[in-house]
KETIVEX-174284 format. One record per residue (C-alpha): residue number from 1; residue in one letter; chain; x, y, z. Coordinates in steps of 0.02 Angstrom, whole numbers. Layout:
<rec NUM; "a"; "A"; <X; Y; Z>>,
...
This chain:
<rec 1; "m"; "A"; <2; 3; 7>>,
<rec 2; "y"; "A"; <141; 124; 42>>,
<rec 3; "n"; "A"; <230; 118; -124>>,
<rec 4; "e"; "A"; <65; 140; -222>>,
<rec 5; "l"; "A"; <13; 286; -101>>,
<rec 6; "s"; "A"; <181; 370; -125>>,
<rec 7; "k"; "A"; <161; 355; -330>>,
<rec 8; "k"; "A"; <-13; 439; -312>>,
<rec 9; "f"; "A"; <51; 567; -181>>,
<rec 10; "a"; "A"; <196; 624; -297>>,
<rec 11; "e"; "A"; <58; 674; -426>>,
<rec 12; "v"; "A"; <9; 817; -300>>,
<rec 13; "k"; "A"; <129; 837; -170>>,
<rec 14; "d"; "A"; <221; 984; -258>>,
<rec 15; "l"; "A"; <70; 1076; -301>>,
<rec 16; "d"; "A"; <7; 1230; -227>>,
<rec 17; "v"; "A"; <-168; 1251; -146>>,
<rec 18; "q"; "A"; <-234; 1323; -316>>,
<rec 19; "g"; "A"; <-150; 1168; -409>>,
<rec 20; "v"; "A"; <-236; 1049; -286>>,
<rec 21; "g"; "A"; <-400; 1118; -326>>,
<rec 22; "d"; "A"; <-359; 1124; -519>>,
<rec 23; "k"; "A"; <-313; 938; -505>>,
<rec 24; "i"; "A"; <-454; 879; -412>>,
<rec 25; "g"; "A"; <-590; 984; -472>>,
<rec 26; "g"; "A"; <-775; 986; -413>>,
<rec 27; "k"; "A"; <-825; 1067; -249>>,
<rec 28; "v"; "A"; <-639; 1062; -180>>,
<rec 29; "k"; "A"; <-589; 1176; -326>>,
<rec 30; "l"; "A"; <-738; 1283; -286>>,
<rec 31; "n"; "A"; <-689; 1304; -111>>,
<rec 32; "i"; "A"; <-518; 1343; -145>>,
<rec 33; "d"; "A"; <-572; 1475; -286>>,
<rec 34; "n"; "A"; <-678; 1553; -166>>,
<rec 35; "g"; "A"; <-550; 1557; -15>>,
<rec 36; "t"; "A"; <-639; 1418; 107>>,
<rec 37; "f"; "A"; <-501; 1307; 87>>,
<rec 38; "e"; "A"; <-325; 1383; 117>>,
<rec 39; "n"; "A"; <-214; 1229; 156>>,
<rec 40; "a"; "A"; <-208; 1074; 55>>,
<rec 41; "c"; "A"; <-105; 946; 150>>,
<rec 42; "a"; "A"; <-256; 842; 193>>,
<rec 43; "l"; "A"; <-334; 855; 14>>,
<rec 44; "r"; "A"; <-161; 791; -53>>,
<rec 45; "m"; "A"; <-168; 644; 61>>,
<rec 46; "s"; "A"; <-353; 616; 22>>,
<rec 47; "y"; "A"; <-310; 622; -155>>,
<rec 48; "a"; "A"; <-172; 491; -138>>,
<rec 49; "f"; "A"; <-298; 374; -37>>,
<rec 50; "n"; "A"; <-434; 393; -176>>,
<rec 51; "e"; "A"; <-320; 359; -312>>,
<rec 52; "e"; "A"; <-232; 215; -233>>,
<rec 53; "g"; "A"; <-389; 135; -198>>,
<rec 54; "t"; "A"; <-380; 25; -47>>,
<rec 55; "r"; "A"; <-455; 136; 78>>,
<rec 56; "k"; "A"; <-559; 271; -27>>,
<rec 57; "i"; "A"; <-612; 421; 87>>,
<rec 58; "k"; "A"; <-796; 423; 121>>,
<rec 59; "s"; "A"; <-918; 540; 173>>,
<rec 60; "s"; "A"; <-946; 448; 337>>,
<rec 61; "d"; "A"; <-767; 496; 362>>,
<rec 62; "g"; "A"; <-808; 675; 402>>,
<rec 63; "a"; "A"; <-767; 718; 220>>,
<rec 64; "v"; "A"; <-833; 881; 173>>,
<rec 65; "s"; "A"; <-806; 901; -13>>,
<rec 66; "s"; "A"; <-812; 803; -171>>,
<rec 67; "g"; "A"; <-702; 811; -325>>,
<rec 68; "k"; "A"; <-758; 791; -503>>,
<rec 69; "a"; "A"; <-836; 639; -557>>,
<rec 70; "s"; "A"; <-726; 489; -600>>,
<rec 71; "s"; "A"; <-743; 380; -760>>,
<rec 72; "d"; "A"; <-878; 286; -678>>,
<rec 73; "g"; "A"; <-982; 439; -629>>,
<rec 74; "s"; "A"; <-954; 423; -454>>,
<rec 75; "k"; "A"; <-877; 567; -353>>,
<rec 76; "d"; "A"; <-715; 545; -228>>,
<rec 77; "w"; "A"; <-741; 629; -59>>,
<rec 78; "y"; "A"; <-596; 727; 18>>,
<rec 79; "l"; "A"; <-548; 780; 196>>,
<rec 80; "y"; "A"; <-485; 947; 206>>,
<rec 81; "r"; "A"; <-440; 966; 399>>,
<rec 82; "v"; "A"; <-294; 875; 481>>,
<rec 83; "n"; "A"; <-392; 822; 632>>,
<rec 84; "d"; "A"; <-522; 747; 525>>,
<rec 85; "f"; "A"; <-387; 644; 427>>,
<rec 86; "k"; "A"; <-312; 597; 594>>,
<rec 87; "k"; "A"; <-479; 537; 647>>,
<rec 88; "m"; "A"; <-492; 436; 501>>,
<rec 89; "l"; "A"; <-319; 353; 520>>,
<rec 90; "d"; "A"; <-368; 318; 697>>,
<rec 91; "n"; "A"; <-526; 234; 651>>,
<rec 92; "n"; "A"; <-439; 129; 515>>,
<rec 93; "f"; "A"; <-257; 101; 558>>,
<rec 94; "d"; "A"; <-205; 9; 719>>,
<rec 95; "d"; "A"; <-18; 9; 714>>,
<rec 96; "k"; "A"; <42; 181; 761>>,
<rec 97; "e"; "A"; <182; 264; 853>>,
<rec 98; "t"; "A"; <180; 430; 937>>,
<rec 99; "t"; "A"; <347; 525; 982>>,
<rec 100; "n"; "A"; <416; 699; 985>>,
<rec 101; "d"; "A"; <574; 650; 893>>,
<rec 102; "i"; "A"; <565; 595; 714>>,
<rec 103; "n"; "A"; <727; 495; 741>>,
<rec 104; "n"; "A"; <630; 374; 832>>,
<rec 105; "l"; "A"; <523; 324; 679>>,
<rec 106; "k"; "A"; <680; 291; 558>>,
<rec 107; "g"; "A"; <654; 129; 463>>,
<rec 108; "k"; "A"; <456; 141; 484>>,
<rec 109; "k"; "A"; <355; 184; 341>>,
<rec 110; "g"; "A"; <181; 264; 345>>,
<rec 111; "i"; "A"; <62; 419; 357>>,
<rec 112; "i"; "A"; <145; 543; 474>>,
<rec 113; "v"; "A"; <33; 682; 564>>,
<rec 114; "f"; "A"; <129; 820; 634>>,
<rec 115; "e"; "A"; <35; 921; 786>>,
<rec 116; "d"; "A"; <47; 1064; 881>>,
<rec 117; "c"; "A"; <167; 1153; 760>>,
<rec 118; "g"; "A"; <103; 1331; 797>>,
<rec 119; "f"; "A"; <23; 1362; 640>>,
<rec 120; "s"; "A"; <-99; 1512; 652>>,
<rec 121; "n"; "A"; <-207; 1436; 519>>,
<rec 122; "a"; "A"; <-196; 1234; 526>>,
<rec 123; "t"; "A"; <-193; 1105; 677>>,
<rec 124; "g"; "A"; <-58; 1013; 605>>,
<rec 125; "h"; "A"; <15; 934; 442>>,
<rec 126; "v"; "A"; <-5; 765; 363>>,
<rec 127; "d"; "A"; <118; 686; 243>>,
<rec 128; "l"; "A"; <199; 520; 191>>,
<rec 129; "y"; "A"; <364; 454; 286>>,
<rec 130; "d"; "A"; <465; 329; 198>>,
<rec 131; "g"; "A"; <572; 276; 348>>,
<rec 132; "k"; "A"; <703; 400; 314>>,
<rec 133; "q"; "A"; <626; 568; 272>>,
<rec 134; "v"; "A"; <460; 646; 242>>,
<rec 135; "e"; "A"; <401; 647; 66>>,
<rec 136; "g"; "A"; <319; 825; 53>>,
<rec 137; "s"; "A"; <346; 954; 194>>,
<rec 138; "d"; "A"; <448; 908; 350>>,
<rec 139; "y"; "A"; <382; 1008; 515>>,
<rec 140; "s"; "A"; <480; 882; 635>>,
<rec 141; "n"; "A"; <584; 1020; 691>>,
<rec 142; "i"; "A"; <438; 1137; 757>>,
<rec 143; "s"; "A"; <311; 993; 801>>,
<rec 144; "k"; "A"; <299; 940; 978>>,
<rec 145; "k"; "A"; <206; 790; 935>>,
<rec 146; "m"; "A"; <215; 660; 787>>,
<rec 147; "t"; "A"; <109; 513; 756>>,
<rec 148; "l"; "A"; <161; 380; 615>>,
<rec 149; "y"; "A"; <31; 268; 563>>,
<rec 150; "k"; "A"; <122; 125; 493>>,
<rec 151; "i"; "A"; <94; 48; 326>>,
<rec 152; "e"; "A"; <203; -62; 217>>,
């Protein structure tokens, strides 16, 4: 699962918020265009989950917005907030480790949630961790709490 998630995440990890909206489309784009969504890390990770397909995001996860219809006419759902994404992870992934030092996670792969980072407009950040480094943005130097949801 990790390798496929990483491939799908690579499609969006370097896009700015507007680029994520353009890629996903639908109500996600509308909410970015009108200024409702200012951050995109949970949207990026939702995109990777939806495209990888093993564990698609559902409206029952607390997803607040749908993207454009896929080829089969269905719409994928997206989580916007890090707290909502963390709740979904807590409900679906049992193997996790919490630390305040990223070095304790070396050699382990998964989805990493950075909390208590001091952001004024977000509760944290969600990303992928390959056992050596964060694939997108690494906030380990300012995060007081990191949780790795381990996946292979």
